[in-house]
VEXZA-744284 format. One line per field, with one value per residue (C-alpha): x, y, z; chain; residue number from 0; residue in three letters. Coordinates in steps of 0.2 Angstrom, whole numbers, plus 5000, padded with zeros to 4 digits. Layout:
N
x	X/...
y	Y/...
z	Z/...
cadena	A/...
num	NUM/...
residuo	ala/...
end
This chain:
468
x	5040/5032/5036/5051/5052/5034/5033/5018/5013/5006/4988/4976/4989/4992/5003/4994/4999/4998/4984/4967/4950/4941/4923/4911/4894/4877/4880/4895/4907/4900/4906/4911/4923/4930/4931/4941/4952/4956/4959/4972/4981/4975/4963/4945/4932/4913/4902/4891/4881/4864/4871/4860/4852/4846/4831/4831/4834/4849/4840/4843/4829/4823/4823/4805/4800/4781/4780/4770/4782/4800/4805/4797/4805/4822/4820/4817/4833/4843/4836/4840/4857/4862/4855/4863/4880/4880/4876/4890/4903/4899/4900/4916/4924/4920/4927/4943/4946/4957/4968/4971/4958/4940/4936/4919/4917/4904/4900/4899/4886/4874/4858/4859/4878/4882/4867/4871/4890/4886/4872/4884/4899/4888/4883/4900/4912/4929/4925/4929/4947/4944/4932/4936/4925/4925/4912/4911/4922/4919/4925/4916/4924/4938/4926/4915/4930/4937/4920/4921/4940/4942/4954/4948/4954/4949/4947/4954/4960/4972/4984/4973/4958/4968/4975/4957/4951/4967/4967/4948/4946/4958/4973/4963/4962/4979/4982/4967/4971/4975/4980/4975/4967/4972/4959/4964/4950/4955/4958/4946/4929/4913/4912/4928/4934/4938/4938/4933/4951/4955/4951/4942/4950/4968/4973/4988/5002/4997/5015/5017/5000/5003/5020/5011/5000/5015/5023/5008/5007/5025/5023/5009/5020/5012/5023/5029/5023/5005/5002/4995/4984/4985/4968/4963/4971/4981/4983/5001/5011/5027/5020/5021/5039/5046/5033/5038/5051/5052/5058/5049/5032/5035/5024/5013/4999/4988/4969/4961/4943/4940/4950/4941/4924/4930/4933/4923/4918/4913/4894/4890/4879/4887/4881/4891/4907/4905/4903/4919/4929/4923/4928/4940/4951/4940/4924/4923/4917/4921/4904/4893/4876/4876/4863/4877/4884/4901/4910/4910/4916/4906/4905/4898/4884/4866/4861/4875/4873/4854/4859/4872/4859/4846/4858/4862/4843/4844/4841/4841/4826/4820/4803/4803/4809/4827/4844/4844/4828/4817/4804/4792/4794/4779/4783/4785/4779/4762/4760/4768/4782/4796/4807/4821/4834/4827/4840/4835/4817/4822/4831/4817/4804/4816/4817/4798/4797/4808/4796/4804/4788/4790/4800/4806/4813/4830/4837/4849/4835/4835/4823/4827/4817/4812/4799/4783/4789/4805/4795/4784/4799/4808/4793/4789/4807/4807/4791/4798/4813/4819/4832/4848/4859/4861/4858/4850/4850/4838/4824/4829/4829/4840/4841/4840/4831/4817/4821/4823/4838/4828/4832/4821/4823/4835/4828/4845/4850/4843/4839/4855/4848/4836/4849/4863/4851/4845/4862/4869/4854/4853/4847/4854/4871/4866/4851/4859/4873/4888/4903/4921/4938/4947/4958/4944/4948/4964/4953/4953/4972/4978/4983/4978/4959/4961/4950/4936/4947/4939/4951/4946/4951/4966/4972/4970/4980/4993/4994/4995/5010/5020/5019/5006
y	5055/5055/5066/5061/5044/5040/5022/5010/4998/4980/4980/4966/4957/4972/4987/5004/5021/5024/5036/5032/5041/5043/5036/5050/5044/5046/5048/5059/5046/5035/5024/5039/5046/5030/5021/5036/5036/5017/5020/5033/5019/5023/5015/5021/5020/5017/5023/5009/5021/5023/5023/5027/5015/5019/5015/5008/5025/5028/5040/5040/5031/5042/5033/5035/5027/5023/5009/5013/5007/5011/4993/4991/5007/5000/4985/4996/5006/4990/4984/5002/5001/4984/4987/5004/4999/4984/4995/5007/4994/4986/5002/5008/4991/4994/5011/5006/4994/4983/4997/5002/4994/4997/4997/5000/5010/5007/5015/5002/5013/5014/5004/4986/4988/4970/4965/4978/4973/4955/4958/4969/4957/4942/4950/4958/4944/4947/4966/4973/4973/4979/4986/5002/5003/5015/5025/5013/4998/4986/4970/4958/4966/4954/4939/4945/4949/4931/4924/4934/4934/4953/4964/4974/4991/4997/5016/5021/5037/5031/5016/5011/5009/4998/4987/4984/4978/4968/4959/4955/4950/4955/4944/4929/4936/4945/4940/4950/4966/4977/4993/5003/5020/5033/5046/5062/5067/5086/5086/5074/5078/5069/5058/5055/5046/5060/5051/5059/5060/5072/5090/5095/5112/5106/5097/5085/5082/5067/5060/5054/5047/5037/5032/5025/5015/5008/5004/4994/4985/4980/4974/4963/4956/4965/4968/4985/4982/4983/5002/5015/5027/5045/5052/5070/5086/5079/5092/5093/5078/5089/5094/5075/5073/5067/5053/5045/5032/5035/5020/5025/5024/5010/5009/5025/5029/5045/5047/5061/5065/5083/5086/5073/5083/5096/5086/5083/5065/5070/5067/5081/5095/5111/5122/5112/5112/5131/5133/5124/5137/5151/5143/5152/5144/5141/5139/5120/5116/5101/5099/5087/5089/5072/5060/5046/5054/5056/5072/5077/5091/5101/5118/5131/5136/5143/5124/5122/5139/5136/5120/5130/5143/5130/5123/5140/5142/5129/5128/5114/5110/5099/5091/5097/5113/5109/5118/5134/5128/5139/5146/5138/5139/5148/5149/5136/5121/5114/5110/5117/5104/5113/5121/5132/5145/5163/5169/5155/5160/5178/5170/5159/5173/5183/5168/5167/5185/5183/5169/5154/5149/5130/5121/5104/5092/5084/5068/5078/5086/5102/5111/5120/5134/5133/5142/5133/5129/5121/5111/5104/5100/5091/5081/5077/5071/5060/5052/5048/5039/5025/5018/5024/5022/5008/5020/5037/5051/5061/5048/5036/5022/5006/4993/4978/4970/4982/4995/5009/5017/5019/5038/5053/5058/5073/5089/5097/5085/5082/5068/5065/5054/5067/5081/5071/5064/5082/5090/5076/5077/5096/5103/5119/5120/5133/5123/5106/5097/5100/5088/5094/5091/5106/5109/5113/5132/5128/5126/5145/5147/5133/5140/5123/5128/5146/5153/5141/5126/5109/5095/5077/5064/5059/5077/5078/5062/5067/5084/5075/5064/5080/5084/5098
z	5176/5193/5208/5218/5210/5217/5212/5208/5222/5221/5225/5223/5211/5200/5199/5203/5207/5226/5223/5230/5226/5242/5242/5246/5253/5244/5225/5226/5219/5206/5191/5181/5193/5200/5183/5176/5192/5189/5170/5175/5185/5202/5214/5211/5224/5221/5235/5240/5251/5243/5226/5210/5199/5181/5171/5153/5146/5157/5169/5188/5197/5211/5228/5234/5250/5249/5262/5278/5291/5295/5294/5277/5271/5278/5267/5252/5256/5257/5240/5232/5240/5233/5216/5214/5220/5209/5194/5198/5201/5184/5175/5184/5179/5161/5161/5170/5155/5165/5172/5190/5203/5209/5227/5235/5251/5264/5281/5295/5303/5289/5291/5285/5281/5282/5271/5258/5258/5256/5243/5232/5233/5229/5212/5208/5209/5201/5198/5216/5222/5239/5252/5262/5278/5292/5303/5317/5322/5307/5316/5304/5288/5287/5289/5275/5264/5267/5261/5244/5243/5241/5250/5265/5270/5287/5290/5307/5315/5328/5331/5346/5335/5323/5337/5343/5326/5323/5340/5339/5321/5308/5313/5307/5289/5288/5270/5263/5272/5257/5266/5282/5279/5291/5290/5299/5310/5309/5290/5282/5275/5280/5295/5305/5320/5333/5350/5366/5371/5357/5356/5340/5341/5343/5327/5329/5317/5306/5305/5323/5322/5306/5313/5328/5316/5307/5324/5329/5313/5314/5332/5325/5312/5297/5282/5278/5260/5267/5263/5275/5265/5271/5270/5274/5269/5254/5240/5233/5234/5236/5254/5259/5251/5268/5269/5253/5255/5273/5283/5298/5289/5277/5261/5260/5248/5247/5246/5238/5243/5239/5223/5213/5216/5204/5188/5172/5178/5195/5196/5208/5201/5193/5207/5220/5209/5207/5226/5229/5220/5232/5248/5260/5274/5289/5279/5283/5300/5311/5319/5330/5322/5312/5317/5318/5333/5325/5322/5303/5292/5280/5273/5285/5274/5280/5283/5295/5303/5306/5316/5326/5329/5334/5347/5353/5357/5370/5389/5402/5412/5426/5429/5447/5456/5460/5461/5451/5441/5452/5439/5428/5409/5402/5384/5370/5380/5386/5404/5420/5424/5415/5428/5422/5429/5429/5417/5405/5406/5400/5385/5381/5381/5369/5357/5357/5353/5338/5331/5338/5347/5348/5361/5357/5370/5367/5374/5386/5397/5387/5376/5359/5352/5334/5322/5318/5300/5307/5320/5306/5295/5309/5313/5295/5292/5308/5303/5285/5292/5281/5293/5283/5299/5311/5325/5321/5334/5324/5323/5337/5324/5326/5312/5324/5339/5344/5331/5343/5351/5367/5367/5363/5345/5344/5335/5335/5322/5304/5291/5283/5269/5264/5263/5255/5241/5238/5236/5225/5213/5210/5226/5233/5241/5254/5261/5262/5270/5259/5264/5260/5267/5276/5261/5250/5251/5240/5224/5225/5227/5216/5199/5191/5193/5187/5173/5179/5172/5177/5173/5168/5181/5170/5169/5188/5191/5179/5188/5205/5199/5196/5214/5211
cadena	A/A/A/A/A/A/A/A/A/A/A/A/A/A/A/A/A/A/A/A/A/A/A/A/A/A/A/A/A/A/A/A/A/A/A/A/A/A/A/A/A/A/A/A/A/A/A/A/A/A/A/A/A/A/A/A/A/A/A/A/A/A/A/A/A/A/A/A/A/A/A/A/A/A/A/A/A/A/A/A/A/A/A/A/A/A/A/A/A/A/A/A/A/A/A/A/A/A/A/A/A/A/A/A/A/A/A/A/A/A/A/A/A/A/A/A/A/A/A/A/A/A/A/A/A/A/A/A/A/A/A/A/A/A/A/A/A/A/A/A/A/A/A/A/A/A/A/A/A/A/A/A/A/A/A/A/A/A/A/A/A/A/A/A/A/A/A/A/A/A/A/A/A/A/A/A/A/A/A/A/A/A/A/A/A/A/A/A/A/A/A/A/A/A/A/A/A/A/A/A/A/A/A/A/A/A/A/A/A/A/A/A/A/A/A/A/A/A/A/A/A/A/A/A/A/A/A/A/A/A/A/A/A/A/A/A/A/A/A/A/A/A/A/A/A/A/A/A/A/A/A/A/A/A/A/A/A/A/A/A/A/A/A/A/A/A/A/A/A/A/A/A/A/A/A/A/A/A/A/A/A/A/A/A/A/A/A/A/A/A/A/A/A/A/A/A/A/A/A/A/A/A/A/A/A/A/A/A/A/A/A/A/A/A/A/A/A/A/A/A/A/A/A/A/A/A/A/A/A/A/A/A/A/A/A/A/A/A/A/A/A/A/A/A/A/A/A/A/A/A/A/A/A/A/A/A/A/A/A/A/A/A/A/A/A/A/A/A/A/A/A/A/A/A/A/A/A/A/A/A/A/A/A/A/A/A/A/A/A/A/A/A/A/A/A/A/A/A/A/A/A/A/A/A/A/A/A/A/A/A/A/A/A/A/A/A/A/A/A/A/A/A/A/A/A/A/A/A/A/A/A/A/A/A/A/A/A/A/A/A/A/A/A/A/A/A/A/A/A/A/A/A/A/A/A/A/A/A/A/A/A/A/A/A/A/A/A/A
num	0/1/2/3/4/5/6/7/8/9/10/11/12/13/14/15/16/17/18/19/20/21/22/23/24/25/26/27/28/29/30/31/32/33/34/35/36/37/38/39/40/41/42/43/44/45/46/47/48/49/50/51/52/53/54/55/56/57/58/59/60/61/62/63/64/65/66/67/68/69/70/71/72/73/74/75/76/77/78/79/80/81/82/83/84/85/86/87/88/89/90/91/92/93/94/95/96/97/98/99/100/101/102/103/104/105/106/107/108/109/110/111/112/113/114/115/116/117/118/119/120/121/122/123/124/125/126/127/128/129/130/131/132/133/134/135/136/137/138/139/140/141/142/143/144/145/146/147/148/149/150/151/152/153/154/155/156/157/158/159/160/161/162/163/164/165/166/167/168/169/170/171/172/173/174/175/176/177/178/179/180/181/182/183/184/185/186/187/188/189/190/191/192/193/194/195/196/197/198/199/200/201/202/203/204/205/206/207/208/209/210/211/212/213/214/215/216/217/218/219/220/221/222/223/224/225/226/227/228/229/230/231/232/233/234/235/236/237/238/239/240/241/242/243/244/245/246/247/248/249/250/251/252/253/254/255/256/257/258/259/260/261/262/263/264/265/266/267/268/269/270/271/272/273/274/275/276/277/278/279/280/281/282/283/284/285/286/287/288/289/290/291/292/293/294/295/296/297/298/299/300/301/302/303/304/305/306/307/308/309/310/311/312/313/314/315/316/317/318/319/320/321/322/323/324/325/326/327/328/329/330/331/332/333/334/335/336/337/338/339/340/341/342/343/344/345/346/347/348/349/350/351/352/353/354/355/356/357/358/359/360/361/362/363/364/365/366/367/368/369/370/371/372/373/374/375/376/377/378/379/380/381/382/383/384/385/386/387/388/389/390/391/392/393/394/395/396/397/398/399/400/401/402/403/404/405/406/407/408/409/410/411/412/413/414/415/416/417/418/419/420/421/422/423/424/425/426/427/428/429/430/431/432/433/434/435/436/437/438/439/440/441/442/443/444/445/446/447/448/449/450/451/452/453/454/455/456/457/458/459/460/461/462/463/464/465/466/467
residuo	met/ser/phe/lys/gly/leu/lys/pro/ile/met/tyr/ala/gly/arg/glu/val/trp/pro/leu/val/glu/gly/gly/lys/gly/val/ala/ala/thr/asn/his/met/ser/ser/gly/ala/trp/ala/ala/ala/gly/gly/ile/gly/thr/val/ser/ala/val/asn/ala/asp/ser/tyr/asp/ala/glu/gly/arg/ile/ile/pro/gln/ile/tyr/asp/gln/leu/thr/arg/thr/glu/arg/his/asp/gln/leu/ile/arg/tyr/ala/ile/asp/gly/ala/val/glu/gln/val/arg/arg/ala/tyr/asp/ile/ala/gly/gly/lys/gly/ala/ile/asn/ile/asn/val/leu/trp/glu/met/gly/gly/ala/gln/gln/val/leu/glu/gly/val/leu/glu/arg/thr/lys/gly/leu/val/ala/gly/val/thr/cys/gly/ala/gly/met/pro/tyr/lys/leu/ser/glu/ile/ala/ala/arg/tyr/asn/val/asn/tyr/leu/pro/ile/ile/ser/ser/ala/arg/ala/phe/arg/ala/leu/trp/lys/arg/ala/tyr/his/lys/val/ser/glu/leu/met/gly/ala/val/val/tyr/glu/asp/pro/trp/leu/ala/gly/gly/his/asn/gly/leu/ser/asn/ala/glu/asp/pro/leu/lys/pro/glu/asp/pro/phe/pro/arg/val/lys/ala/val/arg/asp/thr/met/arg/ala/glu/gly/ile/ser/asp/asp/val/pro/ile/ile/met/ala/gly/gly/val/trp/phe/leu/arg/glu/trp/glu/his/trp/ile/asp/asn/pro/glu/leu/gly/gln/ile/ala/phe/gln/tyr/gly/thr/arg/pro/leu/leu/thr/glu/glu/ser/pro/ile/pro/gln/gly/trp/lys/asp/arg/leu/arg/thr/leu/asp/glu/gly/asp/val/leu/leu/his/arg/phe/ser/pro/thr/gly/phe/tyr/ser/ser/ala/val/arg/asn/pro/phe/leu/arg/ser/leu/glu/ala/arg/ser/asp/arg/gln/ile/pro/tyr/ser/arg/val/gln/ala/gly/glu/his/thr/val/gln/leu/asp/val/gly/val/lys/gly/lys/asn/phe/trp/val/ala/pro/arg/asp/leu/val/arg/ala/arg/glu/trp/val/ala/gln/gly/asn/thr/glu/ala/leu/lys/thr/pro/asp/asp/thr/val/val/phe/val/thr/pro/ala/glu/arg/ala/glu/ile/arg/glu/asp/gln/ala/ala/cys/met/gly/cys/leu/ser/his/cys/gly/phe/ser/ser/trp/lys/asp/his/asp/asp/tyr/thr/thr/gly/arg/leu/ala/asp/pro/arg/ser/phe/cys/ile/gln/lys/thr/leu/gln/asp/ile/ala/his/gly/gly/gly/thr/glu/gln/asn/leu/met/phe/ala/gly/his/ala/ala/tyr/arg/phe/lys/gln/asp/pro/phe/tyr/ser/asn/asn/phe/thr/pro/thr/val/lys/gln/leu/val/asp/arg/ile/leu/thr/gly/asp
end
């Protein structure tokens, strides 16, 4: 018996529970977790973002980029991405055994997103029920979905974003829109769509925002049977009781991104699972260090704290003496044409005395002070860029035209591909980016996980269906 009469919905021509596994970027959701989620009757989501491939013995094939140029490495990346996602989808489909549904998740802002998506769908016909896609404005998603006859599920964070996508493209392929994912920008883990008009420090209640999405959908003639999937901050269904069967909202489904990380089938390393149990409220930080330029949410571990500290060691400069820039910077830089404010010169000298002897220019006419080791790592990572994003602030790569964003590479950011691959394959949880939703502190409080209990995906889905 499910919570409050929560009923299955029709999705891709089959009955499934309105419970969706959130697709988590590089290798954090794979065939094991998503196949098991579908087998439990829900919608499992294979991440098609640099997914793992396997050799004949079943070992993960390391993604090594040995080509000399970025464009050649980018081509390697696309091949790895397609091969890996196809392998994951096939395995997930087998595990699901005809139950539930398998979606794939892609980021529109990933490098070569369209090529990857088309390459995967071409080789997995009949296996993929739908494609969820966010991180940017994926206008072409509906047209690609139509070509391969799969559902598409745009990920949006506001009614305004949905309206723009619908007016420009989606109204032409309305019959394949399987659902609309509302990803709450203050609650969800990973990258999210906080706009410049919204305050990162002032979360808004999701109910009126989701109601605005439904009002927009109704105004465009979209049936209430097309679900809105609430993503971000969902833990106990009983806390969302007033959303279920609510005529103001129409059909609602719920997406779980963080809870499936701590399951038997979750592919993340044990150290990452253990760390999730230790988090307190406020340990997840909404930050702007990502090379995508988007806000994103991750655990405020030493990796993130070092990025915060780096940005704190930052001063503006000008090339000529002007305004309050009346003194020449005499530490950390070569040459004399760095003019700064007198108080900033004092701060810079203090940072250098602490060992941050290298000043690196940013695209915003500032310099940040780092240690020689940090400088070496930043330069090495920038040089090794393989074009994993369509636009990368860290390396100034762009995946089309002249292959450059035209902006200076930004040393305040980091190589996201390197750190996500590392943490997903056994690297430390303290020195890597560790994505998590803002409700992750609840692992510590929820009695379901006491005595170090780790559920199977089936046990988790059964538990969720009780309201807990």
